[in-house]
PDBQT receptor file of N, H, CA, C and O in Angstrom, charges set to zero:
ATOM      1  N   UNK A   1       2.478  -7.774  18.835  1.00  0.00    +0.000 N 
ATOM      2  CA  UNK A   1       2.739  -6.357  18.594  1.00  0.00    +0.000 C 
ATOM      3  C   UNK A   1       2.052  -5.926  17.286  1.00  0.00    +0.000 C 
ATOM      4  O   UNK A   1       2.026  -6.695  16.326  1.00  0.00    +0.000 OA
ATOM      5  N   UNK A   2       1.517  -4.753  17.242  1.00  0.00    +0.000 N 
ATOM      6  H   UNK A   2       1.537  -4.128  18.023  1.00  0.00    +0.000 HD
ATOM      7  CA  UNK A   2       0.826  -4.319  16.020  1.00  0.00    +0.000 C 
ATOM      8  C   UNK A   2       1.819  -3.686  15.068  1.00  0.00    +0.000 C 
ATOM      9  O   UNK A   2       2.901  -3.256  15.468  1.00  0.00    +0.000 OA
ATOM     10  N   UNK A   3       1.432  -3.632  13.789  1.00  0.00    +0.000 N 
ATOM     11  H   UNK A   3       0.553  -3.981  13.464  1.00  0.00    +0.000 HD
ATOM     12  CA  UNK A   3       2.254  -3.019  12.779  1.00  0.00    +0.000 C 
ATOM     13  C   UNK A   3       1.988  -1.515  12.665  1.00  0.00    +0.000 C 
ATOM     14  O   UNK A   3       0.864  -1.058  12.874  1.00  0.00    +0.000 OA
ATOM     15  N   UNK A   4       2.998  -0.780  12.341  1.00  0.00    +0.000 N 
ATOM     16  H   UNK A   4       3.911  -1.151  12.171  1.00  0.00    +0.000 HD
ATOM     17  CA  UNK A   4       2.831   0.650  12.083  1.00  0.00    +0.000 C 
ATOM     18  C   UNK A   4       3.492   1.011  10.722  1.00  0.00    +0.000 C 
ATOM     19  O   UNK A   4       4.370   0.290  10.248  1.00  0.00    +0.000 OA
ATOM     20  N   UNK A   5       3.076   2.085  10.132  1.00  0.00    +0.000 N 
ATOM     21  H   UNK A   5       2.362   2.671  10.517  1.00  0.00    +0.000 HD
ATOM     22  CA  UNK A   5       3.598   2.504   8.815  1.00  0.00    +0.000 C 
ATOM     23  C   UNK A   5       5.050   2.900   8.941  1.00  0.00    +0.000 C 
ATOM     24  O   UNK A   5       5.473   3.475   9.944  1.00  0.00    +0.000 OA
ATOM     25  N   UNK A   6       5.807   2.581   7.902  1.00  0.00    +0.000 N 
ATOM     26  H   UNK A   6       5.463   2.114   7.087  1.00  0.00    +0.000 HD
ATOM     27  CA  UNK A   6       7.153   3.021   7.786  1.00  0.00    +0.000 C 
ATOM     28  C   UNK A   6       7.141   4.543   7.603  1.00  0.00    +0.000 C 
ATOM     29  O   UNK A   6       6.484   5.031   6.683  1.00  0.00    +0.000 OA
ATOM     30  N   UNK A   7       7.841   5.308   8.443  1.00  0.00    +0.000 N 
ATOM     31  H   UNK A   7       8.375   4.912   9.191  1.00  0.00    +0.000 HD
ATOM     32  CA  UNK A   7       7.784   6.735   8.332  1.00  0.00    +0.000 C 
ATOM     33  C   UNK A   7       8.276   7.314   6.972  1.00  0.00    +0.000 C 
ATOM     34  O   UNK A   7       7.946   8.445   6.616  1.00  0.00    +0.000 OA
ATOM     35  N   UNK A   8       9.062   6.522   6.236  1.00  0.00    +0.000 N 
ATOM     36  H   UNK A   8       9.331   5.603   6.524  1.00  0.00    +0.000 HD
ATOM     37  CA  UNK A   8       9.503   6.970   4.937  1.00  0.00    +0.000 C 
ATOM     38  C   UNK A   8       8.366   7.048   3.898  1.00  0.00    +0.000 C 
ATOM     39  O   UNK A   8       8.408   7.847   2.962  1.00  0.00    +0.000 OA
ATOM     40  N   UNK A   9       7.390   6.222   4.091  1.00  0.00    +0.000 N 
ATOM     41  H   UNK A   9       7.357   5.573   4.851  1.00  0.00    +0.000 HD
ATOM     42  CA  UNK A   9       6.239   6.232   3.179  1.00  0.00    +0.000 C 
ATOM     43  C   UNK A   9       6.574   5.693   1.787  1.00  0.00    +0.000 C 
ATOM     44  O   UNK A   9       5.750   5.787   0.877  1.00  0.00    +0.000 OA
ATOM     45  N   UNK A  10       7.748   5.140   1.616  1.00  0.00    +0.000 N 
ATOM     46  H   UNK A  10       8.417   5.063   2.356  1.00  0.00    +0.000 HD
ATOM     47  CA  UNK A  10       8.178   4.669   0.303  1.00  0.00    +0.000 C 
ATOM     48  C   UNK A  10       7.449   3.365  -0.056  1.00  0.00    +0.000 C 
ATOM     49  O   UNK A  10       7.155   2.526   0.795  1.00  0.00    +0.000 OA
ATOM     50  N   UNK A  11       7.169   3.241  -1.385  1.00  0.00    +0.000 N 
ATOM     51  H   UNK A  11       7.408   3.923  -2.077  1.00  0.00    +0.000 HD
ATOM     52  CA  UNK A  11       6.617   1.985  -1.897  1.00  0.00    +0.000 C 
ATOM     53  C   UNK A  11       7.011   1.842  -3.311  1.00  0.00    +0.000 C 
ATOM     54  O   UNK A  11       7.421   2.817  -3.941  1.00  0.00    +0.000 OA
ATOM     55  N   UNK A  12       6.905   0.649  -3.846  1.00  0.00    +0.000 N 
ATOM     56  H   UNK A  12       6.572  -0.143  -3.334  1.00  0.00    +0.000 HD
ATOM     57  CA  UNK A  12       7.294   0.329  -5.207  1.00  0.00    +0.000 C 
ATOM     58  C   UNK A  12       6.178  -0.389  -5.926  1.00  0.00    +0.000 C 
ATOM     59  O   UNK A  12       5.632  -1.376  -5.433  1.00  0.00    +0.000 OA
ATOM     60  N   UNK A  13       5.843   0.120  -7.105  1.00  0.00    +0.000 N 
ATOM     61  H   UNK A  13       6.287   0.922  -7.505  1.00  0.00    +0.000 HD
ATOM     62  CA  UNK A  13       4.809  -0.568  -7.951  1.00  0.00    +0.000 C 
ATOM     63  C   UNK A  13       5.575  -1.633  -8.733  1.00  0.00    +0.000 C 
ATOM     64  O   UNK A  13       6.536  -1.313  -9.433  1.00  0.00    +0.000 OA
ATOM     65  N   UNK A  14       5.159  -2.897  -8.621  1.00  0.00    +0.000 N 
ATOM     66  H   UNK A  14       4.378  -3.156  -8.052  1.00  0.00    +0.000 HD
ATOM     67  CA  UNK A  14       5.741  -3.988  -9.327  1.00  0.00    +0.000 C 
ATOM     68  C   UNK A  14       4.769  -4.448 -10.400  1.00  0.00    +0.000 C 
ATOM     69  O   UNK A  14       3.833  -5.209 -10.152  1.00  0.00    +0.000 OA
ATOM     70  N   UNK A  15       5.029  -3.956 -11.597  1.00  0.00    +0.000 N 
ATOM     71  H   UNK A  15       5.789  -3.338 -11.798  1.00  0.00    +0.000 HD
ATOM     72  CA  UNK A  15       4.093  -4.228 -12.723  1.00  0.00    +0.000 C 
ATOM     73  C   UNK A  15       4.192  -5.668 -13.101  1.00  0.00    +0.000 C 
ATOM     74  O   UNK A  15       5.292  -6.219 -13.071  1.00  0.00    +0.000 OA
ATOM     75  N   UNK A  16       3.112  -6.315 -13.456  1.00  0.00    +0.000 N 
ATOM     76  H   UNK A  16       2.218  -5.868 -13.481  1.00  0.00    +0.000 HD
ATOM     77  CA  UNK A  16       1.755  -5.765 -13.497  1.00  0.00    +0.000 C 
ATOM     78  C   UNK A  16       0.880  -6.220 -12.333  1.00  0.00    +0.000 C 
ATOM     79  O   UNK A  16      -0.331  -6.376 -12.492  1.00  0.00    +0.000 OA
ATOM     80  N   UNK A  17       1.490  -6.435 -11.152  1.00  0.00    +0.000 N 
ATOM     81  H   UNK A  17       2.473  -6.309 -11.023  1.00  0.00    +0.000 HD
ATOM     82  CA  UNK A  17       0.663  -7.188 -10.191  1.00  0.00    +0.000 C 
ATOM     83  C   UNK A  17       0.537  -6.634  -8.790  1.00  0.00    +0.000 C 
ATOM     84  O   UNK A  17      -0.451  -6.959  -8.131  1.00  0.00    +0.000 OA
ATOM     85  N   UNK A  18       1.471  -5.808  -8.263  1.00  0.00    +0.000 N 
ATOM     86  H   UNK A  18       2.273  -5.544  -8.799  1.00  0.00    +0.000 HD
ATOM     87  CA  UNK A  18       1.390  -5.533  -6.843  1.00  0.00    +0.000 C 
ATOM     88  C   UNK A  18       2.152  -4.253  -6.500  1.00  0.00    +0.000 C 
ATOM     89  O   UNK A  18       2.905  -3.700  -7.302  1.00  0.00    +0.000 OA
ATOM     90  N   UNK A  19       1.910  -3.811  -5.253  1.00  0.00    +0.000 N 
ATOM     91  H   UNK A  19       1.298  -4.260  -4.602  1.00  0.00    +0.000 HD
ATOM     92  CA  UNK A  19       2.668  -2.746  -4.651  1.00  0.00    +0.000 C 
ATOM     93  C   UNK A  19       3.424  -3.331  -3.449  1.00  0.00    +0.000 C 
ATOM     94  O   UNK A  19       2.843  -4.025  -2.614  1.00  0.00    +0.000 OA
ATOM     95  N   UNK A  20       4.719  -3.039  -3.379  1.00  0.00    +0.000 N 
ATOM     96  H   UNK A  20       5.191  -2.476  -4.057  1.00  0.00    +0.000 HD
ATOM     97  CA  UNK A  20       5.549  -3.490  -2.294  1.00  0.00    +0.000 C 
ATOM     98  C   UNK A  20       5.801  -2.329  -1.340  1.00  0.00    +0.000 C 
ATOM     99  O   UNK A  20       6.026  -1.210  -1.800  1.00  0.00    +0.000 OA
ATOM    100  N   UNK A  21       5.771  -2.557  -0.015  1.00  0.00    +0.000 N 
ATOM    101  H   UNK A  21       5.588  -3.466   0.358  1.00  0.00    +0.000 HD
ATOM    102  CA  UNK A  21       5.999  -1.507   0.956  1.00  0.00    +0.000 C 
ATOM    103  C   UNK A  21       6.435  -2.118   2.268  1.00  0.00    +0.000 C 
ATOM    104  O   UNK A  21       6.351  -3.335   2.429  1.00  0.00    +0.000 OA
ATOM    105  N   UNK A  22       6.888  -1.334   3.191  1.00  0.00    +0.000 N 
ATOM    106  H   UNK A  22       6.956  -0.345   3.060  1.00  0.00    +0.000 HD
ATOM    107  CA  UNK A  22       7.362  -1.852   4.506  1.00  0.00    +0.000 C 
ATOM    108  C   UNK A  22       6.445  -1.331   5.608  1.00  0.00    +0.000 C 
ATOM    109  O   UNK A  22       5.890  -0.235   5.535  1.00  0.00    +0.000 OA
ATOM    110  N   UNK A  23       6.318  -2.171   6.628  1.00  0.00    +0.000 N 
ATOM    111  H   UNK A  23       6.769  -3.061   6.687  1.00  0.00    +0.000 HD
ATOM    112  CA  UNK A  23       5.644  -1.802   7.841  1.00  0.00    +0.000 C 
ATOM    113  C   UNK A  23       6.636  -2.100   8.996  1.00  0.00    +0.000 C 
ATOM    114  O   UNK A  23       7.592  -2.852   8.802  1.00  0.00    +0.000 OA
ATOM    115  N   UNK A  24       6.426  -1.550  10.118  1.00  0.00    +0.000 N 
ATOM    116  H   UNK A  24       5.650  -0.939  10.275  1.00  0.00    +0.000 HD
ATOM    117  CA  UNK A  24       7.310  -1.738  11.259  1.00  0.00    +0.000 C 
ATOM    118  C   UNK A  24       6.584  -2.458  12.378  1.00  0.00    +0.000 C 
ATOM    119  O   UNK A  24       5.425  -2.170  12.677  1.00  0.00    +0.000 OA
ATOM    120  N   UNK A  25       7.293  -3.412  13.000  1.00  0.00    +0.000 N 
ATOM    121  H   UNK A  25       8.234  -3.646  12.758  1.00  0.00    +0.000 HD
ATOM    122  CA  UNK A  25       6.828  -4.113  14.179  1.00  0.00    +0.000 C 
ATOM    123  C   UNK A  25       7.908  -3.872  15.232  1.00  0.00    +0.000 C 
ATOM    124  O   UNK A  25       8.896  -4.602  15.309  1.00  0.00    +0.000 OA
ATOM    125  N   UNK A  26       7.701  -2.847  16.030  1.00  0.00    +0.000 N 
ATOM    126  H   UNK A  26       6.899  -2.254  15.968  1.00  0.00    +0.000 HD
ATOM    127  CA  UNK A  26       8.782  -2.414  16.924  1.00  0.00    +0.000 C 
ATOM    128  C   UNK A  26       9.953  -1.954  16.113  1.00  0.00    +0.000 C 
ATOM    129  O   UNK A  26       9.800  -1.031  15.312  1.00  0.00    +0.000 OA
ATOM    130  N   UNK A  27      11.145  -2.553  16.275  1.00  0.00    +0.000 N 
ATOM    131  H   UNK A  27      11.269  -3.302  16.926  1.00  0.00    +0.000 HD
ATOM    132  CA  UNK A  27      12.291  -2.235  15.497  1.00  0.00    +0.000 C 
ATOM    133  C   UNK A  27      12.485  -3.084  14.262  1.00  0.00    +0.000 C 
ATOM    134  O   UNK A  27      13.414  -2.856  13.488  1.00  0.00    +0.000 OA
ATOM    135  N   UNK A  28      11.614  -4.065  14.071  1.00  0.00    +0.000 N 
ATOM    136  H   UNK A  28      10.859  -4.250  14.700  1.00  0.00    +0.000 HD
ATOM    137  CA  UNK A  28      11.659  -4.940  12.917  1.00  0.00    +0.000 C 
ATOM    138  C   UNK A  28      10.953  -4.356  11.702  1.00  0.00    +0.000 C 
ATOM    139  O   UNK A  28       9.831  -3.862  11.806  1.00  0.00    +0.000 OA
ATOM    140  N   UNK A  29      11.605  -4.415  10.566  1.00  0.00    +0.000 N 
ATOM    141  H   UNK A  29      12.517  -4.816  10.482  1.00  0.00    +0.000 HD
ATOM    142  CA  UNK A  29      10.981  -3.935   9.321  1.00  0.00    +0.000 C 
ATOM    143  C   UNK A  29      10.395  -5.175   8.603  1.00  0.00    +0.000 C 
ATOM    144  O   UNK A  29      11.103  -6.158   8.382  1.00  0.00    +0.000 OA
ATOM    145  N   UNK A  30       9.120  -5.117   8.251  1.00  0.00    +0.000 N 
ATOM    146  H   UNK A  30       8.545  -4.319   8.431  1.00  0.00    +0.000 HD
ATOM    147  CA  UNK A  30       8.388  -6.171   7.664  1.00  0.00    +0.000 C 
ATOM    148  C   UNK A  30       8.063  -5.854   6.200  1.00  0.00    +0.000 C 
ATOM    149  O   UNK A  30       7.431  -4.838   5.912  1.00  0.00    +0.000 OA
ATOM    150  N   UNK A  31       8.493  -6.722   5.276  1.00  0.00    +0.000 N 
ATOM    151  H   UNK A  31       9.007  -7.547   5.510  1.00  0.00    +0.000 HD
ATOM    152  CA  UNK A  31       8.199  -6.470   3.880  1.00  0.00    +0.000 C 
ATOM    153  C   UNK A  31       6.746  -6.906   3.620  1.00  0.00    +0.000 C 
ATOM    154  O   UNK A  31       6.344  -8.004   4.006  1.00  0.00    +0.000 OA
ATOM    155  N   UNK A  32       5.954  -6.022   2.954  1.00  0.00    +0.000 N 
ATOM    156  H   UNK A  32       6.280  -5.130   2.641  1.00  0.00    +0.000 HD
ATOM    157  CA  UNK A  32       4.561  -6.290   2.691  1.00  0.00    +0.000 C 
ATOM    158  C   UNK A  32       4.260  -6.134   1.211  1.00  0.00    +0.000 C 
ATOM    159  O   UNK A  32       5.017  -5.503   0.474  1.00  0.00    +0.000 OA
ATOM    160  N   UNK A  33       3.149  -6.715   0.782  1.00  0.00    +0.000 N 
ATOM    161  H   UNK A  33       2.533  -7.229   1.381  1.00  0.00    +0.000 HD
ATOM    162  CA  UNK A  33       2.743  -6.695  -0.634  1.00  0.00    +0.000 C 
ATOM    163  C   UNK A  33       1.214  -6.628  -0.672  1.00  0.00    +0.000 C 
ATOM    164  O   UNK A  33       0.536  -7.332   0.077  1.00  0.00    +0.000 OA
ATOM    165  N   UNK A  34       0.697  -5.804  -1.523  1.00  0.00    +0.000 N 
ATOM    166  H   UNK A  34       1.247  -5.233  -2.131  1.00  0.00    +0.000 HD
ATOM    167  CA  UNK A  34      -0.736  -5.760  -1.751  1.00  0.00    +0.000 C 
ATOM    168  C   UNK A  34      -0.969  -5.894  -3.272  1.00  0.00    +0.000 C 
ATOM    169  O   UNK A  34      -0.351  -5.186  -4.067  1.00  0.00    +0.000 OA
ATOM    170  N   UNK A  35      -1.854  -6.797  -3.651  1.00  0.00    +0.000 N 
ATOM    171  H   UNK A  35      -2.356  -7.372  -3.006  1.00  0.00    +0.000 HD
ATOM    172  CA  UNK A  35      -2.151  -7.041  -5.066  1.00  0.00    +0.000 C 
ATOM    173  C   UNK A  35      -2.969  -5.911  -5.644  1.00  0.00    +0.000 C 
ATOM    174  O   UNK A  35      -3.829  -5.336  -4.977  1.00  0.00    +0.000 OA
ATOM    175  N   UNK A  36      -2.683  -5.597  -6.918  1.00  0.00    +0.000 N 
ATOM    176  H   UNK A  36      -1.985  -6.064  -7.460  1.00  0.00    +0.000 HD
ATOM    177  CA  UNK A  36      -3.438  -4.559  -7.605  1.00  0.00    +0.000 C 
ATOM    178  C   UNK A  36      -4.905  -4.819  -7.581  1.00  0.00    +0.000 C 
ATOM    179  O   UNK A  36      -5.702  -3.887  -7.478  1.00  0.00    +0.000 OA
ATOM    180  N   UNK A  37      -5.299  -6.114  -7.679  1.00  0.00    +0.000 N 
ATOM    181  H   UNK A  37      -4.651  -6.871  -7.763  1.00  0.00    +0.000 HD
ATOM    182  CA  UNK A  37      -6.746  -6.384  -7.699  1.00  0.00    +0.000 C 
ATOM    183  C   UNK A  37      -7.429  -5.944  -6.421  1.00  0.00    +0.000 C 
ATOM    184  O   UNK A  37      -8.584  -5.521  -6.447  1.00  0.00    +0.000 OA
ATOM    185  N   UNK A  38      -6.710  -6.042  -5.275  1.00  0.00    +0.000 N 
ATOM    186  H   UNK A  38      -5.771  -6.386  -5.253  1.00  0.00    +0.000 HD
ATOM    187  CA  UNK A  38      -7.280  -5.572  -4.028  1.00  0.00    +0.000 C 
ATOM    188  C   UNK A  38      -7.384  -4.052  -4.019  1.00  0.00    +0.000 C 
ATOM    189  O   UNK A  38      -8.354  -3.505  -3.495  1.00  0.00    +0.000 OA
ATOM    190  N   UNK A  39      -6.408  -3.369  -4.586  1.00  0.00    +0.000 N 
ATOM    191  H   UNK A  39      -5.620  -3.814  -5.012  1.00  0.00    +0.000 HD
ATOM    192  CA  UNK A  39      -6.451  -1.893  -4.673  1.00  0.00    +0.000 C 
ATOM    193  C   UNK A  39      -7.563  -1.437  -5.601  1.00  0.00    +0.000 C 
ATOM    194  O   UNK A  39      -8.229  -0.438  -5.331  1.00  0.00    +0.000 OA
ATOM    195  N   UNK A  40      -7.766  -2.156  -6.684  1.00  0.00    +0.000 N 
ATOM    196  H   UNK A  40      -7.225  -2.968  -6.904  1.00  0.00    +0.000 HD
ATOM    197  CA  UNK A  40      -8.865  -1.782  -7.615  1.00  0.00    +0.000 C 
ATOM    198  C   UNK A  40     -10.197  -1.883  -6.906  1.00  0.00    +0.000 C 
ATOM    199  O   UNK A  40     -11.077  -1.056  -7.145  1.00  0.00    +0.000 OA
ATOM    200  N   UNK A  41     -10.376  -2.872  -6.038  1.00  0.00    +0.000 N 
ATOM    201  H   UNK A  41      -9.661  -3.543  -5.844  1.00  0.00    +0.000 HD
ATOM    202  CA  UNK A  41     -11.620  -3.034  -5.273  1.00  0.00    +0.000 C 
ATOM    203  C   UNK A  41     -11.849  -1.859  -4.363  1.00  0.00    +0.000 C 
ATOM    204  O   UNK A  41     -12.997  -1.529  -4.068  1.00  0.00    +0.000 OA
ATOM    205  N   UNK A  42     -10.769  -1.200  -3.897  1.00  0.00    +0.000 N 
ATOM    206  H   UNK A  42      -9.836  -1.469  -4.137  1.00  0.00    +0.000 HD
ATOM    207  CA  UNK A  42     -10.891  -0.088  -2.984  1.00  0.00    +0.000 C 
ATOM    208  C   UNK A  42     -11.083   1.251  -3.676  1.00  0.00    +0.000 C 
ATOM    209  O   UNK A  42     -11.438   2.248  -3.047  1.00  0.00    +0.000 OA
ATOM    210  N   UNK A  43     -10.836   1.259  -5.019  1.00  0.00    +0.000 N 
ATOM    211  H   UNK A  43     -10.548   0.450  -5.531  1.00  0.00    +0.000 HD
ATOM    212  CA  UNK A  43     -10.977   2.497  -5.771  1.00  0.00    +0.000 C 
ATOM    213  C   UNK A  43     -12.439   3.020  -5.631  1.00  0.00    +0.000 C 
ATOM    214  O   UNK A  43     -13.409   2.267  -5.720  1.00  0.00    +0.000 OA
ATOM    215  N   UNK A  44     -12.528   4.305  -5.415  1.00  0.00    +0.000 N 
ATOM    216  H   UNK A  44     -11.740   4.917  -5.343  1.00  0.00    +0.000 HD
ATOM    217  CA  UNK A  44     -13.858   4.908  -5.165  1.00  0.00    +0.000 C 
ATOM    218  C   UNK A  44     -14.356   5.477  -6.500  1.00  0.00    +0.000 C 
ATOM    219  O   UNK A  44     -13.580   5.644  -7.441  1.00  0.00    +0.000 OA
ATOM    220  N   UNK A  45     -15.660   5.771  -6.569  1.00  0.00    +0.000 N 
ATOM    221  H   UNK A  45     -16.290   5.635  -5.805  1.00  0.00    +0.000 HD
ATOM    222  CA  UNK A  45     -16.303   6.284  -7.742  1.00  0.00    +0.000 C 
ATOM    223  C   UNK A  45     -15.554   7.629  -8.101  1.00  0.00    +0.000 C 
ATOM    224  O   UNK A  45     -15.231   8.427  -7.221  1.00  0.00    +0.000 OA
ATOM    225  N   UNK A  46     -15.308   7.827  -9.377  1.00  0.00    +0.000 N 
ATOM    226  H   UNK A  46     -15.570   7.179 -10.092  1.00  0.00    +0.000 HD
ATOM    227  CA  UNK A  46     -14.665   8.996  -9.847  1.00  0.00    +0.000 C 
ATOM    228  C   UNK A  46     -13.150   8.865  -9.911  1.00  0.00    +0.000 C 
ATOM    229  O   UNK A  46     -12.469   9.773 -10.387  1.00  0.00    +0.000 OA
ATOM    230  N   UNK A  47     -12.634   7.776  -9.448  1.00  0.00    +0.000 N 
ATOM    231  H   UNK A  47     -13.187   7.038  -9.061  1.00  0.00    +0.000 HD
ATOM    232  CA  UNK A  47     -11.193   7.522  -9.508  1.00  0.00    +0.000 C 
ATOM    233  C   UNK A  47     -10.948   6.430 -10.548  1.00  0.00    +0.000 C 
ATOM    234  O   UNK A  47     -11.698   5.456 -10.617  1.00  0.00    +0.000 OA
ATOM    235  N   UNK A  48      -9.902   6.592 -11.354  1.00  0.00    +0.000 N 
ATOM    236  H   UNK A  48      -9.293   7.383 -11.298  1.00  0.00    +0.000 HD
ATOM    237  CA  UNK A  48      -9.501   5.603 -12.298  1.00  0.00    +0.000 C 
ATOM    238  C   UNK A  48      -9.084   4.335 -11.560  1.00  0.00    +0.000 C 
ATOM    239  O   UNK A  48      -8.141   4.372 -10.769  1.00  0.00    +0.000 OA
ATOM    240  N   UNK A  49      -9.748   3.241 -11.793  1.00  0.00    +0.000 N 
ATOM    241  H   UNK A  49     -10.514   3.211 -12.434  1.00  0.00    +0.000 HD
ATOM    242  CA  UNK A  49      -9.478   1.980 -11.094  1.00  0.00    +0.000 C 
ATOM    243  C   UNK A  49      -8.038   1.492 -11.402  1.00  0.00    +0.000 C 
ATOM    244  O   UNK A  49      -7.520   0.668 -10.648  1.00  0.00    +0.000 OA
ATOM    245  N   UNK A  50      -7.395   1.956 -12.450  1.00  0.00    +0.000 N 
ATOM    246  H   UNK A  50      -7.816   2.625 -13.062  1.00  0.00    +0.000 HD
ATOM    247  CA  UNK A  50      -6.045   1.556 -12.788  1.00  0.00    +0.000 C 
ATOM    248  C   UNK A  50      -5.015   2.386 -12.090  1.00  0.00    +0.000 C 
ATOM    249  O   UNK A  50      -3.821   2.117 -12.222  1.00  0.00    +0.000 OA
ATOM    250  N   UNK A  51      -5.434   3.405 -11.338  1.00  0.00    +0.000 N 
ATOM    251  H   UNK A  51      -6.404   3.623 -11.230  1.00  0.00    +0.000 HD
ATOM    252  CA  UNK A  51      -4.452   4.247 -10.607  1.00  0.00    +0.000 C 
ATOM    253  C   UNK A  51      -4.157   3.630  -9.256  1.00  0.00    +0.000 C 
ATOM    254  O   UNK A  51      -4.585   4.124  -8.213  1.00  0.00    +0.000 OA
ATOM    255  N   UNK A  52      -3.411   2.536  -9.304  1.00  0.00    +0.000 N 
ATOM    256  H   UNK A  52      -3.062   2.135 -10.151  1.00  0.00    +0.000 HD
ATOM    257  CA  UNK A  52      -3.167   1.778  -8.056  1.00  0.00    +0.000 C 
ATOM    258  C   UNK A  52      -2.309   2.556  -7.090  1.00  0.00    +0.000 C 
ATOM    259  O   UNK A  52      -2.496   2.412  -5.882  1.00  0.00    +0.000 OA
ATOM    260  N   UNK A  53      -1.397   3.356  -7.538  1.00  0.00    +0.000 N 
ATOM    261  H   UNK A  53      -1.245   3.474  -8.520  1.00  0.00    +0.000 HD
ATOM    262  CA  UNK A  53      -0.525   4.128  -6.623  1.00  0.00    +0.000 C 
ATOM    263  C   UNK A  53      -1.388   5.127  -5.812  1.00  0.00    +0.000 C 
ATOM    264  O   UNK A  53      -1.200   5.246  -4.602  1.00  0.00    +0.000 OA
ATOM    265  N   UNK A  54      -2.329   5.846  -6.460  1.00  0.00    +0.000 N 
ATOM    266  H   UNK A  54      -2.483   5.750  -7.444  1.00  0.00    +0.000 HD
ATOM    267  CA  UNK A  54      -3.164   6.786  -5.815  1.00  0.00    +0.000 C 
ATOM    268  C   UNK A  54      -4.047   6.086  -4.774  1.00  0.00    +0.000 C 
ATOM    269  O   UNK A  54      -4.223   6.566  -3.654  1.00  0.00    +0.000 OA
ATOM    270  N   UNK A  55      -4.591   4.941  -5.180  1.00  0.00    +0.000 N 
ATOM    271  H   UNK A  55      -4.448   4.551  -6.089  1.00  0.00    +0.000 HD
ATOM    272  CA  UNK A  55      -5.458   4.170  -4.258  1.00  0.00    +0.000 C 
ATOM    273  C   UNK A  55      -4.659   3.713  -3.073  1.00  0.00    +0.000 C 
ATOM    274  O   UNK A  55      -5.141   3.810  -1.944  1.00  0.00    +0.000 OA
ATOM    275  N   UNK A  56      -3.442   3.212  -3.278  1.00  0.00    +0.000 N 
ATOM    276  H   UNK A  56      -3.051   3.133  -4.194  1.00  0.00    +0.000 HD
ATOM    277  CA  UNK A  56      -2.580   2.754  -2.212  1.00  0.00    +0.000 C 
ATOM    278  C   UNK A  56      -2.298   3.897  -1.235  1.00  0.00    +0.000 C 
ATOM    279  O   UNK A  56      -2.401   3.717  -0.022  1.00  0.00    +0.000 OA
ATOM    280  N   UNK A  57      -1.944   5.069  -1.762  1.00  0.00    +0.000 N 
ATOM    281  H   UNK A  57      -1.860   5.215  -2.748  1.00  0.00    +0.000 HD
ATOM    282  CA  UNK A  57      -1.660   6.215  -0.844  1.00  0.00    +0.000 C 
ATOM    283  C   UNK A  57      -2.897   6.591  -0.062  1.00  0.00    +0.000 C 
ATOM    284  O   UNK A  57      -2.792   6.955   1.109  1.00  0.00    +0.000 OA
ATOM    285  N   UNK A  58      -4.051   6.514  -0.663  1.00  0.00    +0.000 N 
ATOM    286  H   UNK A  58      -4.136   6.218  -1.615  1.00  0.00    +0.000 HD
ATOM    287  CA  UNK A  58      -5.275   6.904   0.000  1.00  0.00    +0.000 C 
ATOM    288  C   UNK A  58      -5.679   5.898   1.089  1.00  0.00    +0.000 C 
ATOM    289  O   UNK A  58      -6.197   6.314   2.126  1.00  0.00    +0.000 OA
ATOM    290  N   UNK A  59      -5.463   4.607   0.892  1.00  0.00    +0.000 N 
ATOM    291  H   UNK A  59      -5.043   4.270   0.050  1.00  0.00    +0.000 HD
ATOM    292  CA  UNK A  59      -5.921   3.561   1.812  1.00  0.00    +0.000 C 
ATOM    293  C   UNK A  59      -4.803   2.848   2.489  1.00  0.00    +0.000 C 
ATOM    294  O   UNK A  59      -5.033   2.134   3.465  1.00  0.00    +0.000 OA
ATOM    295  N   UNK A  60      -3.598   3.010   2.013  1.00  0.00    +0.000 N 
ATOM    296  H   UNK A  60      -3.411   3.590   1.220  1.00  0.00    +0.000 HD
ATOM    297  CA  UNK A  60      -2.464   2.256   2.529  1.00  0.00    +0.000 C 
ATOM    298  C   UNK A  60      -1.791   2.918   3.735  1.00  0.00    +0.000 C 
ATOM    299  O   UNK A  60      -2.417   3.174   4.764  1.00  0.00    +0.000 OA
ATOM    300  N   UNK A  61      -0.499   3.185   3.568  1.00  0.00    +0.000 N 
ATOM    301  H   UNK A  61       0.009   2.978   2.732  1.00  0.00    +0.000 HD
ATOM    302  CA  UNK A  61       0.269   3.701   4.632  1.00  0.00    +0.000 C 
ATOM    303  C   UNK A  61      -0.290   5.026   5.090  1.00  0.00    +0.000 C 
ATOM    304  O   UNK A  61      -0.807   5.809   4.293  1.00  0.00    +0.000 OA
ATOM    305  N   UNK A  62      -0.185   5.264   6.349  1.00  0.00    +0.000 N 
ATOM    306  H   UNK A  62       0.235   4.628   6.996  1.00  0.00    +0.000 HD
ATOM    307  CA  UNK A  62      -0.680   6.509   6.970  1.00  0.00    +0.000 C 
ATOM    308  C   UNK A  62      -2.061   6.384   7.462  1.00  0.00    +0.000 C 
ATOM    309  O   UNK A  62      -2.547   7.279   8.154  1.00  0.00    +0.000 OA
ATOM    310  N   UNK A  63      -2.750   5.281   7.131  1.00  0.00    +0.000 N 
ATOM    311  H   UNK A  63      -2.355   4.554   6.569  1.00  0.00    +0.000 HD
ATOM    312  CA  UNK A  63      -4.107   5.112   7.608  1.00  0.00    +0.000 C 
ATOM    313  C   UNK A  63      -4.214   4.222   8.841  1.00  0.00    +0.000 C 
ATOM    314  O   UNK A  63      -5.309   3.924   9.318  1.00  0.00    +0.000 OA
ATOM    315  N   UNK A  64      -3.051   3.802   9.346  1.00  0.00    +0.000 N 
ATOM    316  H   UNK A  64      -2.162   4.044   8.958  1.00  0.00    +0.000 HD
ATOM    317  CA  UNK A  64      -3.048   2.915  10.520  1.00  0.00    +0.000 C 
ATOM    318  C   UNK A  64      -3.136   3.710  11.813  1.00  0.00    +0.000 C 
ATOM    319  O   UNK A  64      -3.145   3.128  12.897  1.00  0.00    +0.000 OA
TER     320      UNK A  64
């Protein structure tokens, strides 16, 4: 079964290393984590590479 975004869209920045969020697999809630280093790699030109929350919102939940 594929994962889908949690409709709440909630996430938590865990300094200094990661963003925690949930995905859904049917009725099961799956705890997920993405490292800040991965989000920095996704940052586009003109965006502050340290703005991990903005990068997560742009590339994370809602893009599935």
